[in-house]
PQR file with spaces between the fields and no chain letter, atoms N, CA, C, O and H, PARSE charges and radii, in Angstrom:
ATOM       1  N    MET     1       0.788   -0.997   -0.498 -0.4000 1.5000
ATOM       2  CA   MET     1      -0.218    0.008    0.217 -0.0000 2.0000
ATOM       3  C    MET     1       1.144    1.620   -0.258  0.5500 1.7000
ATOM       4  O    MET     1       1.089    2.660   -0.914 -0.5500 1.4000
ATOM       5  N    ALA     2       1.987    1.017    0.424 -0.4000 1.5000
ATOM       6  CA   ALA     2       2.757    1.980    0.797 -0.0000 2.0000
ATOM       7  C    ALA     2       3.836    2.461   -0.198  0.5500 1.7000
ATOM       8  O    ALA     2       4.896    2.999    0.123 -0.5500 1.4000
ATOM       9  H    ALA     2       2.032    0.172    0.957  0.4000 1.0000
ATOM      10  N    ARG     3       3.372    2.161   -1.586 -0.4000 1.5000
ATOM      11  CA   ARG     3       3.985    1.675   -2.637 -0.0000 2.0000
ATOM      12  C    ARG     3       3.400    2.642   -3.707  0.5500 1.7000
ATOM      13  O    ARG     3       4.125    3.353   -4.402 -0.5500 1.4000
ATOM      14  H    ARG     3       2.511    1.724   -1.847  0.4000 1.0000
ATOM      15  N    LEU     4       1.761    2.620   -3.815 -0.4000 1.5000
ATOM      16  CA   LEU     4       0.540    3.046   -4.342 -0.0000 2.0000
ATOM      17  C    LEU     4       0.450    4.170   -4.800  0.5500 1.7000
ATOM      18  O    LEU     4       0.574    5.082   -3.982 -0.5500 1.4000
ATOM      19  H    LEU     4       1.171    2.042   -3.251  0.4000 1.0000
ATOM      20  N    PRO     5       0.264    4.450   -5.903 -0.5600 1.5000
ATOM      21  CA   PRO     5       0.534    6.871   -6.156  0.2800 2.0000
ATOM      22  C    PRO     5      -0.953    6.907   -4.828  0.5500 1.7000
ATOM      23  O    PRO     5      -1.659    6.025   -4.339 -0.5500 1.4000
ATOM      24  N    PRO     6      -0.885    8.149   -4.692 -0.5600 1.5000
ATOM      25  CA   PRO     6      -2.235    8.237   -4.178  0.2800 2.0000
ATOM      26  C    PRO     6      -3.300    7.994   -4.643  0.5500 1.7000
ATOM      27  O    PRO     6      -4.242    7.583   -3.966 -0.5500 1.4000
ATOM      28  N    GLU     7      -3.364    8.293   -6.400 -0.4000 1.5000
ATOM      29  CA   GLU     7      -4.365    8.358   -7.076 -0.0000 2.0000
ATOM      30  C    GLU     7      -4.956    7.111   -7.170  0.5500 1.7000
ATOM      31  O    GLU     7      -6.034    7.019   -7.757 -0.5500 1.4000
ATOM      32  H    GLU     7      -2.599    8.627   -6.951  0.4000 1.0000
ATOM      33  N    ALA     8      -4.152    5.630   -6.439 -0.4000 1.5000
ATOM      34  CA   ALA     8      -4.530    4.594   -7.188 -0.0000 2.0000
ATOM      35  C    ALA     8      -6.128    3.936   -6.664  0.5500 1.7000
ATOM      36  O    ALA     8      -7.008    3.324   -7.269 -0.5500 1.4000
ATOM      37  H    ALA     8      -3.276    5.704   -5.962  0.4000 1.0000
ATOM      38  N    LEU     9      -5.961    4.462   -5.078 -0.4000 1.5000
ATOM      39  CA   LEU     9      -7.232    4.333   -4.244 -0.0000 2.0000
ATOM      40  C    LEU     9      -7.787    5.121   -3.794  0.5500 1.7000
ATOM      41  O    LEU     9      -7.027    6.063   -3.573 -0.5500 1.4000
ATOM      42  H    LEU     9      -5.246    4.959   -4.587  0.4000 1.0000
ATOM      43  N    SER    10      -9.108    5.387   -3.390 -0.4000 1.5000
ATOM      44  CA   SER    10      -9.775    6.779   -3.287 -0.0000 2.0000
ATOM      45  C    SER    10      -9.556    6.615   -1.656  0.5500 1.7000
ATOM      46  O    SER    10      -9.015    5.623   -1.168 -0.5500 1.4000
ATOM      47  H    SER    10      -9.726    4.621   -3.570  0.4000 1.0000
ATOM      48  N    GLU    11     -10.190    8.036   -0.674 -0.4000 1.5000
ATOM      49  CA   GLU    11      -9.982    7.575    0.503 -0.0000 2.0000
ATOM      50  C    GLU    11     -10.909    6.900    1.157  0.5500 1.7000
ATOM      51  O    GLU    11     -10.999    6.891    2.385 -0.5500 1.4000
ATOM      52  H    GLU    11     -10.629    8.842   -1.071  0.4000 1.0000
ATOM      53  N    ARG    12     -11.652    6.293    0.380 -0.4000 1.5000
ATOM      54  CA   ARG    12     -12.972    5.806    1.155 -0.0000 2.0000
ATOM      55  C    ARG    12     -12.550    3.903    1.154  0.5500 1.7000
ATOM      56  O    ARG    12     -12.862    3.034    1.968 -0.5500 1.4000
ATOM      57  H    ARG    12     -11.579    6.300   -0.617  0.4000 1.0000
ATOM      58  N    SER    13     -11.790    3.827   -0.047 -0.4000 1.5000
ATOM      59  CA   SER    13     -11.319    2.390   -0.251 -0.0000 2.0000
ATOM      60  C    SER    13      -9.691    2.312    0.817  0.5500 1.7000
ATOM      61  O    SER    13      -9.523    1.248    1.413 -0.5500 1.4000
ATOM      62  H    SER    13     -11.537    4.532   -0.709  0.4000 1.0000
ATOM      63  N    ARG    14      -8.751    3.267    0.972 -0.4000 1.5000
ATOM      64  CA   ARG    14      -8.087    3.251    2.105 -0.0000 2.0000
ATOM      65  C    ARG    14      -8.550    3.521    3.288  0.5500 1.7000
ATOM      66  O    ARG    14      -7.684    3.381    4.152 -0.5500 1.4000
ATOM      67  H    ARG    14      -8.888    4.131    0.488  0.4000 1.0000
ATOM      68  N    LEU    15      -9.540    3.843    3.669 -0.4000 1.5000
ATOM      69  CA   LEU    15     -10.521    3.555    5.208 -0.0000 2.0000
ATOM      70  C    LEU    15     -11.138    2.135    4.993  0.5500 1.7000
ATOM      71  O    LEU    15     -11.034    1.334    5.922 -0.5500 1.4000
ATOM      72  H    LEU    15     -10.243    3.956    2.967  0.4000 1.0000
ATOM      73  N    ILE    16     -11.797    1.743    3.796 -0.4000 1.5000
ATOM      74  CA   ILE    16     -11.646    0.170    4.451 -0.0000 2.0000
ATOM      75  C    ILE    16     -10.827   -0.543    4.237  0.5500 1.7000
ATOM      76  O    ILE    16     -10.832   -1.614    4.845 -0.5500 1.4000
ATOM      77  H    ILE    16     -11.881    2.394    3.041  0.4000 1.0000
ATOM      78  N    MET    17     -10.168   -0.362    3.639 -0.4000 1.5000
ATOM      79  CA   MET    17      -8.415   -1.160    3.841 -0.0000 2.0000
ATOM      80  C    MET    17      -7.849   -1.517    5.435  0.5500 1.7000
ATOM      81  O    MET    17      -7.494   -2.585    5.934 -0.5500 1.4000
ATOM      82  H    MET    17     -10.164    0.508    3.145  0.4000 1.0000
ATOM      83  N    VAL    18      -7.940   -0.004    6.044 -0.4000 1.5000
ATOM      84  CA   VAL    18      -6.929    0.003    7.371 -0.0000 2.0000
ATOM      85  C    VAL    18      -7.538   -1.018    7.553  0.5500 1.7000
ATOM      86  O    VAL    18      -7.025   -2.130    7.431 -0.5500 1.4000
ATOM      87  H    VAL    18      -8.228    0.864    5.639  0.4000 1.0000
ATOM      88  N    TYR    19      -9.072   -0.749    7.968 -0.4000 1.5000
ATOM      89  CA   TYR    19      -9.990   -1.080    9.057 -0.0000 2.0000
ATOM      90  C    TYR    19      -9.990   -2.832    8.558  0.5500 1.7000
ATOM      91  O    TYR    19      -9.965   -3.688    9.442 -0.5500 1.4000
ATOM      92  H    TYR    19      -9.488    0.155    8.067  0.4000 1.0000
ATOM      93  N    ALA    20     -10.021   -3.235    7.074 -0.4000 1.5000
ATOM      94  CA   ALA    20     -10.029   -4.683    7.282 -0.0000 2.0000
ATOM      95  C    ALA    20      -8.584   -5.122    7.949  0.5500 1.7000
ATOM      96  O    ALA    20      -8.684   -5.732    9.014 -0.5500 1.4000
ATOM      97  H    ALA    20     -10.041   -2.540    6.356  0.4000 1.0000
ATOM      98  N    LEU    21      -7.491   -4.925    7.538 -0.4000 1.5000
ATOM      99  CA   LEU    21      -5.957   -5.046    7.772 -0.0000 2.0000
ATOM     100  C    LEU    21      -5.786   -4.832    9.301  0.5500 1.7000
ATOM     101  O    LEU    21      -4.631   -5.034    9.677 -0.5500 1.4000
ATOM     102  H    LEU    21      -7.410   -4.429    6.674  0.4000 1.0000
ATOM     103  N    CYS    22      -6.872   -4.386   10.496 -0.4000 1.5000
ATOM     104  CA   CYS    22      -6.616   -4.227   11.529 -0.0000 2.0000
ATOM     105  C    CYS    22      -7.357   -5.565   12.186  0.5500 1.7000
ATOM     106  O    CYS    22      -7.008   -6.063   13.256 -0.5500 1.4000
ATOM     107  H    CYS    22      -7.810   -4.222   10.191  0.4000 1.0000
ATOM     108  N    GLY    23      -8.634   -6.142   11.205 -0.4000 1.5000
ATOM     109  CA   GLY    23      -9.065   -6.747   12.037 -0.0000 2.0000
ATOM     110  C    GLY    23      -8.393   -7.966   12.977  0.5500 1.7000
ATOM     111  O    GLY    23      -7.216   -8.312   12.878 -0.5500 1.4000
ATOM     112  H    GLY    23      -8.918   -5.738   10.335  0.4000 1.0000
ATOM     113  N    PHE    24      -9.649   -8.724   14.183 -0.4000 1.5000
ATOM     114  CA   PHE    24      -8.876   -9.931   14.829 -0.0000 2.0000
ATOM     115  C    PHE    24      -8.989  -10.956   14.080  0.5500 1.7000
ATOM     116  O    PHE    24      -8.689  -11.863   14.856 -0.5500 1.4000
ATOM     117  H    PHE    24     -10.606   -8.444   14.265  0.4000 1.0000
ATOM     118  N    ALA    25      -9.294  -11.579   12.777 -0.4000 1.5000
ATOM     119  CA   ALA    25      -9.877  -12.461   12.180 -0.0000 2.0000
ATOM     120  C    ALA    25      -8.522  -13.335   11.550  0.5500 1.7000
ATOM     121  O    ALA    25      -8.614  -13.976   10.503 -0.5500 1.4000
ATOM     122  H    ALA    25      -9.538  -10.842   12.147  0.4000 1.0000
ATOM     123  N    ASN    26      -7.080  -13.244   12.471 -0.4000 1.5000
ATOM     124  CA   ASN    26      -6.051  -13.544   11.441 -0.0000 2.0000
ATOM     125  C    ASN    26      -5.829  -15.018   12.582  0.5500 1.7000
ATOM     126  O    ASN    26      -6.539  -15.262   13.558 -0.5500 1.4000
ATOM     127  H    ASN    26      -7.005  -12.723   13.321  0.4000 1.0000
ATOM     128  N    PHE    27      -4.614  -15.852   12.081 -0.4000 1.5000
ATOM     129  CA   PHE    27      -4.371  -17.012   13.016 -0.0000 2.0000
ATOM     130  C    PHE    27      -2.945  -16.469   14.409  0.5500 1.7000
ATOM     131  O    PHE    27      -2.557  -17.292   15.238 -0.5500 1.4000
ATOM     132  H    PHE    27      -4.038  -15.653   11.289  0.4000 1.0000
ATOM     133  N    GLY    28      -2.470  -15.211   14.373 -0.4000 1.5000
ATOM     134  CA   GLY    28      -1.510  -14.196   15.305 -0.0000 2.0000
ATOM     135  C    GLY    28      -2.468  -13.976   16.656  0.5500 1.7000
ATOM     136  O    GLY    28      -2.054  -14.258   17.780 -0.5500 1.4000
ATOM     137  H    GLY    28      -2.786  -14.543   13.700  0.4000 1.0000
ATOM     138  N    SER    29      -3.765  -13.453   16.411 -0.4000 1.5000
ATOM     139  CA   SER    29      -4.524  -13.189   17.796 -0.0000 2.0000
ATOM     140  C    SER    29      -4.905  -14.467   18.130  0.5500 1.7000
ATOM     141  O    SER    29      -4.748  -14.879   19.279 -0.5500 1.4000
ATOM     142  H    SER    29      -4.101  -13.224   15.498  0.4000 1.0000
ATOM     143  N    LEU    30      -5.518  -15.326   17.022 -0.4000 1.5000
ATOM     144  CA   LEU    30      -5.569  -16.439   17.714 -0.0000 2.0000
ATOM     145  C    LEU    30      -4.856  -17.353   18.927  0.5500 1.7000
ATOM     146  O    LEU    30      -5.189  -17.777   20.033 -0.5500 1.4000
ATOM     147  H    LEU    30      -5.644  -14.990   16.089  0.4000 1.0000
ATOM     148  N    GLY    31      -3.595  -17.404   18.000 -0.4000 1.5000
ATOM     149  CA   GLY    31      -2.265  -17.514   19.454 -0.0000 2.0000
ATOM     150  C    GLY    31      -2.116  -17.121   20.101  0.5500 1.7000
ATOM     151  O    GLY    31      -1.876  -17.687   21.168 -0.5500 1.4000
ATOM     152  H    GLY    31      -3.324  -17.059   17.101  0.4000 1.0000
ATOM     153  N    ILE    32      -2.143  -15.925   19.957 -0.4000 1.5000
ATOM     154  CA   ILE    32      -2.134  -15.342   21.466 -0.0000 2.0000
ATOM     155  C    ILE    32      -3.437  -15.663   22.400  0.5500 1.7000
ATOM     156  O    ILE    32      -3.237  -16.213   23.483 -0.5500 1.4000
ATOM     157  H    ILE    32      -2.337  -15.466   19.091  0.4000 1.0000
ATOM     158  N    MET    33      -4.467  -15.405   22.092 -0.4000 1.5000
ATOM     159  CA   MET    33      -5.820  -15.711   22.681 -0.0000 2.0000
ATOM     160  C    MET    33      -5.440  -17.066   23.361  0.5500 1.7000
ATOM     161  O    MET    33      -5.293  -17.149   24.580 -0.5500 1.4000
ATOM     162  H    MET    33      -4.630  -14.958   21.212  0.4000 1.0000
ATOM     163  N    ILE    34      -5.293  -18.096   22.530 -0.4000 1.5000
ATOM     164  CA   ILE    34      -5.070  -19.528   23.176 -0.0000 2.0000
ATOM     165  C    ILE    34      -3.800  -19.496   24.108  0.5500 1.7000
ATOM     166  O    ILE    34      -3.578  -20.072   25.173 -0.5500 1.4000
ATOM     167  H    ILE    34      -5.412  -18.029   21.539  0.4000 1.0000
ATOM     168  N    GLY    35      -3.188  -18.801   23.500 -0.4000 1.5000
ATOM     169  CA   GLY    35      -1.775  -18.424   24.614 -0.0000 2.0000
ATOM     170  C    GLY    35      -1.606  -18.513   26.302  0.5500 1.7000
ATOM     171  O    GLY    35      -1.050  -19.133   27.208 -0.5500 1.4000
ATOM     172  H    GLY    35      -3.369  -18.333   22.634  0.4000 1.0000
ATOM     173  N    GLY    36      -2.988  -16.848   25.845 -0.4000 1.5000
ATOM     174  CA   GLY    36      -2.992  -16.626   27.206 -0.0000 2.0000
ATOM     175  C    GLY    36      -4.120  -17.171   28.103  0.5500 1.7000
ATOM     176  O    GLY    36      -3.905  -17.308   29.307 -0.5500 1.4000
ATOM     177  H    GLY    36      -3.440  -16.344   25.109  0.4000 1.0000
ATOM     178  N    LEU    37      -5.227  -17.465   27.606 -0.4000 1.5000
ATOM     179  CA   LEU    37      -5.667  -17.928   28.373 -0.0000 2.0000
ATOM     180  C    LEU    37      -5.766  -19.747   28.843  0.5500 1.7000
ATOM     181  O    LEU    37      -6.419  -20.098   29.825 -0.5500 1.4000
ATOM     182  H    LEU    37      -5.402  -17.354   26.627  0.4000 1.0000
ATOM     183  N    ALA    38      -5.100  -20.621   28.063 -0.4000 1.5000
ATOM     184  CA   ALA    38      -3.950  -21.723   28.331 -0.0000 2.0000
ATOM     185  C    ALA    38      -3.103  -21.262   29.537  0.5500 1.7000
ATOM     186  O    ALA    38      -3.251  -21.847   30.610 -0.5500 1.4000
ATOM     187  H    ALA    38      -4.570  -20.335   27.265  0.4000 1.0000
ATOM     188  N    THR    39      -2.201  -20.217   29.417 -0.4000 1.5000
ATOM     189  CA   THR    39      -1.626  -20.045   30.514 -0.0000 2.0000
ATOM     190  C    THR    39      -2.037  -20.159   32.284  0.5500 1.7000
ATOM     191  O    THR    39      -1.530  -20.786   33.213 -0.5500 1.4000
ATOM     192  H    THR    39      -2.081  -19.742   28.546  0.4000 1.0000
ATOM     193  N    LEU    40      -3.504  -18.974   32.150 -0.4000 1.5000
ATOM     194  CA   LEU    40      -4.482  -19.251   33.209 -0.0000 2.0000
ATOM     195  C    LEU    40      -4.717  -19.833   33.440  0.5500 1.7000
ATOM     196  O    LEU    40      -4.726  -20.110   34.639 -0.5500 1.4000
ATOM     197  H    LEU    40      -3.916  -18.464   31.394  0.4000 1.0000
ATOM     198  N    VAL    41      -5.268  -20.829   32.247 -0.4000 1.5000
ATOM     199  CA   VAL    41      -6.569  -22.226   33.250 -0.0000 2.0000
ATOM     200  C    VAL    41      -6.002  -23.118   32.188  0.5500 1.7000
ATOM     201  O    VAL    41      -6.176  -23.005   30.975 -0.5500 1.4000
ATOM     202  H    VAL    41      -5.261  -20.605   31.273  0.4000 1.0000
ATOM     203  N    PRO    42      -5.000  -24.406   33.090 -0.5600 1.5000
ATOM     204  CA   PRO    42      -4.160  -24.652   31.717  0.2800 2.0000
ATOM     205  C    PRO    42      -4.773  -26.143   32.063  0.5500 1.7000
ATOM     206  O    PRO    42      -4.405  -27.127   31.421 -0.5500 1.4000
ATOM     207  N    GLU    43      -5.699  -26.229   33.088 -0.4000 1.5000
ATOM     208  CA   GLU    43      -6.559  -27.171   32.095 -0.0000 2.0000
ATOM     209  C    GLU    43      -7.886  -27.401   32.000  0.5500 1.7000
ATOM     210  O    GLU    43      -8.711  -28.167   32.499 -0.5500 1.4000
ATOM     211  H    GLU    43      -5.998  -25.430   33.609  0.4000 1.0000
ATOM     212  N    ARG    44      -7.849  -26.298   31.020 -0.4000 1.5000
ATOM     213  CA   ARG    44      -8.931  -26.421   29.981 -0.0000 2.0000
ATOM     214  C    ARG    44      -8.318  -26.231   28.481  0.5500 1.7000
ATOM     215  O    ARG    44      -9.036  -26.360   27.490 -0.5500 1.4000
ATOM     216  H    ARG    44      -7.180  -25.675   30.615  0.4000 1.0000
ATOM     217  N    ARG    45      -7.206  -25.976   28.413 -0.4000 1.5000
ATOM     218  CA   ARG    45      -6.987  -26.023   27.120 -0.0000 2.0000
ATOM     219  C    ARG    45      -7.230  -26.821   25.811  0.5500 1.7000
ATOM     220  O    ARG    45      -6.705  -26.763   24.699 -0.5500 1.4000
ATOM     221  H    ARG    45      -6.622  -25.871   29.218  0.4000 1.0000
ATOM     222  N    ALA    46      -8.370  -27.711   26.429 -0.4000 1.5000
ATOM     223  CA   ALA    46      -8.514  -28.770   25.173 -0.0000 2.0000
ATOM     224  C    ALA    46      -9.393  -28.023   24.261  0.5500 1.7000
ATOM     225  O    ALA    46      -9.541  -27.903   23.045 -0.5500 1.4000
ATOM     226  H    ALA    46      -8.796  -27.759   27.332  0.4000 1.0000
ATOM     227  N    GLU    47     -10.317  -27.219   26.182 -0.4000 1.5000
ATOM     228  CA   GLU    47     -11.821  -26.751   25.203 -0.0000 2.0000
ATOM     229  C    GLU    47     -11.129  -24.979   24.518  0.5500 1.7000
ATOM     230  O    GLU    47     -11.917  -24.460   23.728 -0.5500 1.4000
ATOM     231  H    GLU    47     -10.197  -27.317   27.170  0.4000 1.0000
ATOM     232  N    ILE    48     -10.097  -24.328   24.729 -0.4000 1.5000
ATOM     233  CA   ILE    48      -9.972  -23.505   24.525 -0.0000 2.0000
ATOM     234  C    ILE    48      -9.664  -23.729   22.573  0.5500 1.7000
ATOM     235  O    ILE    48     -10.187  -23.245   21.568 -0.5500 1.4000
ATOM     236  H    ILE    48      -9.456  -24.749   25.370  0.4000 1.0000
ATOM     237  N    ALA    49      -8.719  -24.565   22.793 -0.4000 1.5000
ATOM     238  CA   ALA    49      -8.512  -24.728   21.517 -0.0000 2.0000
ATOM     239  C    ALA    49      -9.030  -24.987   20.629  0.5500 1.7000
ATOM     240  O    ALA    49      -8.734  -24.875   19.439 -0.5500 1.4000
ATOM     241  H    ALA    49      -8.295  -24.958   23.608  0.4000 1.0000
ATOM     242  N    GLY    50     -10.059  -25.451   21.247 -0.4000 1.5000
ATOM     243  CA   GLY    50     -11.370  -26.304   20.162 -0.0000 2.0000
ATOM     244  C    GLY    50     -12.577  -24.631   19.764  0.5500 1.7000
ATOM     245  O    GLY    50     -13.150  -24.666   18.675 -0.5500 1.4000
ATOM     246  H    GLY    50     -10.300  -25.542   22.214  0.4000 1.0000
ATOM     247  N    LEU    51     -12.758  -23.722   20.420 -0.4000 1.5000
ATOM     248  CA   LEU    51     -12.957  -22.810   20.237 -0.0000 2.0000
ATOM     249  C    LEU    51     -12.141  -21.845   19.374  0.5500 1.7000
ATOM     250  O    LEU    51     -12.384  -20.648   19.531 -0.5500 1.4000
ATOM     251  H    LEU    51     -12.292  -23.694   21.305  0.4000 1.0000
ATOM     252  N    GLY    52     -11.474  -22.097   18.738 -0.4000 1.5000
ATOM     253  CA   GLY    52      -9.926  -21.042   18.319 -0.0000 2.0000
ATOM     254  C    GLY    52     -11.062  -21.316   17.046  0.5500 1.7000
ATOM     255  O    GLY    52     -12.027  -20.563   17.181 -0.5500 1.4000
ATOM     256  H    GLY    52     -11.276  -23.069   18.611  0.4000 1.0000
ATOM     257  N    MET    53     -11.184  -22.336   15.684 -0.4000 1.5000
ATOM     258  CA   MET    53     -11.846  -21.799   15.085 -0.0000 2.0000
ATOM     259  C    MET    53     -13.351  -20.957   14.672  0.5500 1.7000
ATOM     260  O    MET    53     -13.669  -20.099   13.848 -0.5500 1.4000
ATOM     261  H    MET    53     -10.400  -22.947   15.574  0.4000 1.0000
ATOM     262  N    LYS    54     -13.885  -21.559   15.501 -0.4000 1.5000
ATOM     263  CA   LYS    54     -14.826  -20.102   16.362 -0.0000 2.0000
ATOM     264  C    LYS    54     -14.731  -18.948   16.011  0.5500 1.7000
ATOM     265  O    LYS    54     -15.665  -18.335   15.493 -0.5500 1.4000
ATOM     266  H    LYS    54     -13.627  -22.256   16.170  0.4000 1.0000
ATOM     267  N    SER    55     -13.767  -18.537   16.198 -0.4000 1.5000
ATOM     268  CA   SER    55     -13.210  -17.064   16.775 -0.0000 2.0000
ATOM     269  C    SER    55     -13.125  -17.027   15.735  0.5500 1.7000
ATOM     270  O    SER    55     -13.793  -16.074   15.332 -0.5500 1.4000
ATOM     271  H    SER    55     -13.008  -19.035   16.619  0.4000 1.0000
ATOM     272  N    ILE    56     -12.567  -17.641   14.794 -0.4000 1.5000
ATOM     273  CA   ILE    56     -11.402  -16.648   13.559 -0.0000 2.0000
ATOM     274  C    ILE    56     -12.759  -16.534   13.332  0.5500 1.7000
ATOM     275  O    ILE    56     -13.059  -15.380   13.639 -0.5500 1.4000
ATOM     276  H    ILE    56     -12.024  -18.415   15.121  0.4000 1.0000
ATOM     277  N    VAL    57     -14.241  -17.449   12.755 -0.4000 1.5000
ATOM     278  CA   VAL    57     -15.529  -17.063   12.086 -0.0000 2.0000
ATOM     279  C    VAL    57     -15.876  -15.868   12.731  0.5500 1.7000
ATOM     280  O    VAL    57     -16.356  -14.928   12.098 -0.5500 1.4000
ATOM     281  H    VAL    57     -13.997  -18.387   12.506  0.4000 1.0000
ATOM     282  N    GLY    58     -15.635  -15.820   14.170 -0.4000 1.5000
ATOM     283  CA   GLY    58     -16.160  -14.294   14.998 -0.0000 2.0000
ATOM     284  C    GLY    58     -15.395  -13.285   14.499  0.5500 1.7000
ATOM     285  O    GLY    58     -15.873  -12.195   14.186 -0.5500 1.4000
ATOM     286  H    GLY    58     -15.246  -16.584   14.684  0.4000 1.0000
ATOM     287  N    GLY    59     -14.183  -13.581   14.396 -0.4000 1.5000
ATOM     288  CA   GLY    59     -13.808  -12.140   13.721 -0.0000 2.0000
ATOM     289  C    GLY    59     -13.334  -11.643   13.100  0.5500 1.7000
ATOM     290  O    GLY    59     -12.591  -10.663   13.139 -0.5500 1.4000
ATOM     291  H    GLY    59     -13.795  -14.467   14.650  0.4000 1.0000
ATOM     292  N    THR    60     -13.911  -12.621   11.986 -0.4000 1.5000
ATOM     293  CA   THR    60     -14.021  -12.348   10.244 -0.0000 2.0000
ATOM     294  C    THR    60     -15.479  -12.141   10.177  0.5500 1.7000
ATOM     295  O    THR    60     -15.909  -11.658    9.130 -0.5500 1.4000
ATOM     296  H    THR    60     -14.515  -13.418   11.954  0.4000 1.0000
ATOM     297  N    LEU    61     -16.125  -12.363   10.907 -0.4000 1.5000
ATOM     298  CA   LEU    61     -17.544  -11.233   10.746 -0.0000 2.0000
ATOM     299  C    LEU    61     -17.475   -9.883   11.239  0.5500 1.7000
ATOM     300  O    LEU    61     -17.865   -8.829   10.737 -0.5500 1.4000
ATOM     301  H    LEU    61     -15.775  -12.756   11.758  0.4000 1.0000
ATOM     302  N    ALA    62     -16.895  -10.136   12.329 -0.4000 1.5000
ATOM     303  CA   ALA    62     -16.348   -8.368   13.144 -0.0000 2.0000
ATOM     304  C    ALA    62     -16.059   -7.522   12.283  0.5500 1.7000
ATOM     305  O    ALA    62     -16.574   -6.411   12.161 -0.5500 1.4000
ATOM     306  H    ALA    62     -16.578  -10.993   12.736  0.4000 1.0000
ATOM     307  N    THR    63     -14.992   -8.120   11.460 -0.4000 1.5000
ATOM     308  CA   THR    63     -14.491   -7.346   10.252 -0.0000 2.0000
ATOM     309  C    THR    63     -14.741   -6.785    9.167  0.5500 1.7000
ATOM     310  O    THR    63     -14.019   -5.939    8.641 -0.5500 1.4000
ATOM     311  H    THR    63     -14.574   -9.023   11.560  0.4000 1.0000
ATOM     312  N    LEU    64     -15.933   -7.263    8.672 -0.4000 1.5000
ATOM     313  CA   LEU    64     -16.406   -7.364    7.367 -0.0000 2.0000
ATOM     314  C    LEU    64     -17.532   -6.684    8.155  0.5500 1.7000
ATOM     315  O    LEU    64     -17.848   -5.761    7.405 -0.5500 1.4000
ATOM     316  H    LEU    64     -16.520   -7.950    9.100  0.4000 1.0000
ATOM     317  N    ALA    65     -18.514   -6.593    9.505 -0.4000 1.5000
ATOM     318  CA   ALA    65     -19.518   -5.549    9.393 -0.0000 2.0000
ATOM     319  C    ALA    65     -18.753   -4.445    9.835  0.5500 1.7000
ATOM     320  O    ALA    65     -19.156   -3.417    9.290 -0.5500 1.4000
ATOM     321  H    ALA    65     -18.257   -7.343   10.114  0.4000 1.0000
ATOM     322  N    THR    66     -17.559   -4.201   10.813 -0.4000 1.5000
ATOM     323  CA   THR    66     -16.515   -2.586   10.401 -0.0000 2.0000
ATOM     324  C    THR    66     -16.278   -2.456    8.894  0.5500 1.7000
ATOM     325  O    THR    66     -16.520   -1.305    8.532 -0.5500 1.4000
ATOM     326  H    THR    66     -17.232   -5.036   11.256  0.4000 1.0000
ATOM     327  N    GLY    67     -15.917   -3.190    7.980 -0.4000 1.5000
ATOM     328  CA   GLY    67     -16.070   -2.833    6.642 -0.0000 2.0000
ATOM     329  C    GLY    67     -16.964   -2.203    5.962  0.5500 1.7000
ATOM     330  O    GLY    67     -16.854   -1.297    5.136 -0.5500 1.4000
ATOM     331  H    GLY    67     -15.720   -4.126    8.274  0.4000 1.0000
ATOM     332  N    ALA    68     -18.078   -2.885    6.473 -0.4000 1.5000
ATOM     333  CA   ALA    68     -19.294   -1.995    5.849 -0.0000 2.0000
ATOM     334  C    ALA    68     -19.809   -0.566    6.165  0.5500 1.7000
ATOM     335  O    ALA    68     -20.007    0.426    5.463 -0.5500 1.4000
ATOM     336  H    ALA    68     -18.168   -3.621    7.145  0.4000 1.0000
ATOM     337  N    THR    69     -20.001   -0.929    7.948 -0.4000 1.5000
ATOM     338  CA   THR    69     -19.982    0.341    8.190 -0.0000 2.0000
ATOM     339  C    THR    69     -18.878    1.479    7.818  0.5500 1.7000
ATOM     340  O    THR    69     -19.154    2.629    7.477 -0.5500 1.4000
ATOM     341  H    THR    69     -19.841   -1.735    8.518  0.4000 1.0000
ATOM     342  N    ILE    70     -17.869    1.054    7.921 -0.4000 1.5000
ATOM     343  CA   ILE    70     -16.799    2.461    7.532 -0.0000 2.0000
ATOM     344  C    ILE    70     -17.446    2.695    5.871  0.5500 1.7000
ATOM     345  O    ILE    70     -17.376    3.829    5.397 -0.5500 1.4000
ATOM     346  H    ILE    70     -17.645    0.120    8.197  0.4000 1.0000
ATOM     347  N    GLY    71     -18.047    1.594    5.069 -0.4000 1.5000
ATOM     348  CA   GLY    71     -17.922    1.503    3.496 -0.0000 2.0000
ATOM     349  C    GLY    71     -19.236    2.741    3.078  0.5500 1.7000
ATOM     350  O    GLY    71     -19.225    3.506    2.114 -0.5500 1.4000
ATOM     351  H    GLY    71     -18.103    0.673    5.454  0.4000 1.0000
ATOM     352  N    LEU    72     -20.213    2.623    4.062 -0.4000 1.5000
ATOM     353  CA   LEU    72     -22.032    3.879    4.683 -0.0000 2.0000
ATOM     354  C    LEU    72     -21.395    4.764    4.443  0.5500 1.7000
ATOM     355  O    LEU    72     -21.324    5.372    3.375 -0.5500 1.4000
ATOM     356  H    LEU    72     -20.222    2.001    4.845  0.4000 1.0000
ATOM     357  N    LEU    73     -20.817    4.959    5.464 -0.4000 1.5000
ATOM     358  CA   LEU    73     -19.763    6.133    5.793 -0.0000 2.0000
ATOM     359  C    LEU    73     -19.257    7.288    5.044  0.5500 1.7000
ATOM     360  O    LEU    73     -18.431    8.043    5.557 -0.5500 1.4000
ATOM     361  H    LEU    73     -20.874    4.465    6.332  0.4000 1.0000
């Protein structure tokens, strides 16, 4: 994005892209969540890991909703 000329994307497109890139639908966030929670309650590690894909789906939906809201503004 840094190499694109300023006229390549509209201001609206740049805003939507920034919010999409800053969402929680990535495996790095999932790893941080599982690592942190599993440290707090190690006896429930399997249960926490089992919720991983559901949290990715939830993060994706939240990111899409944010992008749609920004697109409307």
